C-alpha positions in Angstrom: -15.1 3.9 7.9 -13.6 5.0 4.6 -12.7 2.3 1.8 -9.0 3.3 2.3 -9.1 2.5 5.7 -10.7 -0.6 5.0 -7.8 -2.0 2.4 -5.4 -1.1 5.0 -7.4 -2.9 7.5 -7.7 -5.6 5.1 -3.9 -6.0 4.6 -3.2 -5.7 8.5 -5.7 -8.7 8.9 -4.1 -10.7 5.9 -0.7 -10.3 6.8 -1.8 -11.3 10.7 -3.5 -14.6 9.3 -0.5 -15.5 7.6 1.7 -14.8 10.3 -0.5 -16.9 12.8 -2.1 -19.6 11.1 -0.6 -22.7 9.8 -1.8 -22.6 6.5 -2.3 -25.5 3.6 -1.3 -24.9 0.3 -5.2 -24.1 -0.9 -5.2 -21.4 2.0 -1.8 -20.0 0.9 -2.8 -19.4 -2.6 -5.8 -17.8 -1.6 -4.0 -15.3 0.6 -1.6 -14.8 -2.1 -4.4 -14.0 -4.6 -6.3 -11.5 -1.9 -2.9 -10.0 -1.1 -1.5 -9.5 -4.5 -4.9 -7.9 -5.7 -5.0 -5.6 -2.6 -1.6 -4.6 -3.4 -2.7 -3.8 -7.0 -5.5 -1.6 -6.1 -3.2 0.2 -3.5 -0.7 0.7 -6.6 -3.7 2.3 -8.9 -4.3 4.5 -5.9 -0.9 5.7 -5.4 -0.6 6.4 -8.9 -3.6 8.7 -8.2 -2.2 10.3 -5.5 1.1 11.1 -7.1 -1.0 12.5 -10.0 -3.0 14.5 -7.5 0.4 15.7 -5.9 2.1 16.9 -9.0 -1.3 18.8 -10.1 -0.8 20.3 -6.5 2.8 21.5 -6.8 1.7 22.9 -10.3 -0.8 24.7 -8.9 0.8 26.2 -6.0 2.4 30.0 -5.9 6.2 30.1 -7.4 6.7 32.2 -4.2 7.0 29.0 -2.3 9.9 27.0 -2.3 9.6 23.2 -3.3 10.0 22.3 -0.3 7.3 24.4 1.1 4.9 23.0 -1.5 6.1 19.4 -0.6 5.3 19.9 2.9 2.0 21.4 2.5 1.1 18.7 0.2 1.9 16.2 2.8 -0.3 18.0 5.5 -3.3 17.2 3.3 -5.7 14.0 3.3 -4.3 12.7 0.0 -0.7 13.4 1.2 -0.9 11.5 4.2 -2.9 8.7 2.6 -0.1 8.3 0.1 2.7 8.2 2.7 0.6 5.4 4.7 0.4 3.6 1.2 3.6 4.1 0.3 4.8 2.2 3.8 2.6 -0.6 3.2 4.0 -0.9 -0.3 7.5 -0.7 0.7 7.4 -3.5 3.4 9.9 -6.1 2.7 7.5 -8.7 4.1 4.6 -7.9 1.9 7.0 -7.9 -0.9 8.1 -11.3 0.1 4.6 -13.0 0.8 3.5 -12.1 -2.9 6.2 -13.8 -4.3 5.0 -17.5 -5.2 8.4 -19.4 -5.0 8.3 -18.1 -1.3 5.2 -19.2 -0.8 5.5 -22.6 -1.9 8.8 -22.6 0.1 6.5 -22.5 3.4 4.8 -25.4 2.6 7.7 -27.7 2.9 
């Protein structure tokens, strides 16, 4: 299993734990820290993947349309990984979970 698959699995496990468990403040803060760190790592990797995409698009033959280049990019391993990361990164539940005021309000 690759490092990227591990990150996604870890994120899914964190979300499931927060959803299913009744957590005290200390546990909730721990999950907040883990989730924040994981999302920061994902954002850094997304930036790298977007750089790869720019290089890919620039290196393709000018005969291809921009749409054809974009489709070709999305079919690469890196393009597929970027799609998954964007889905997790844009998830409203995840965004709400990493906001501390929301986390603390869950405790009351």
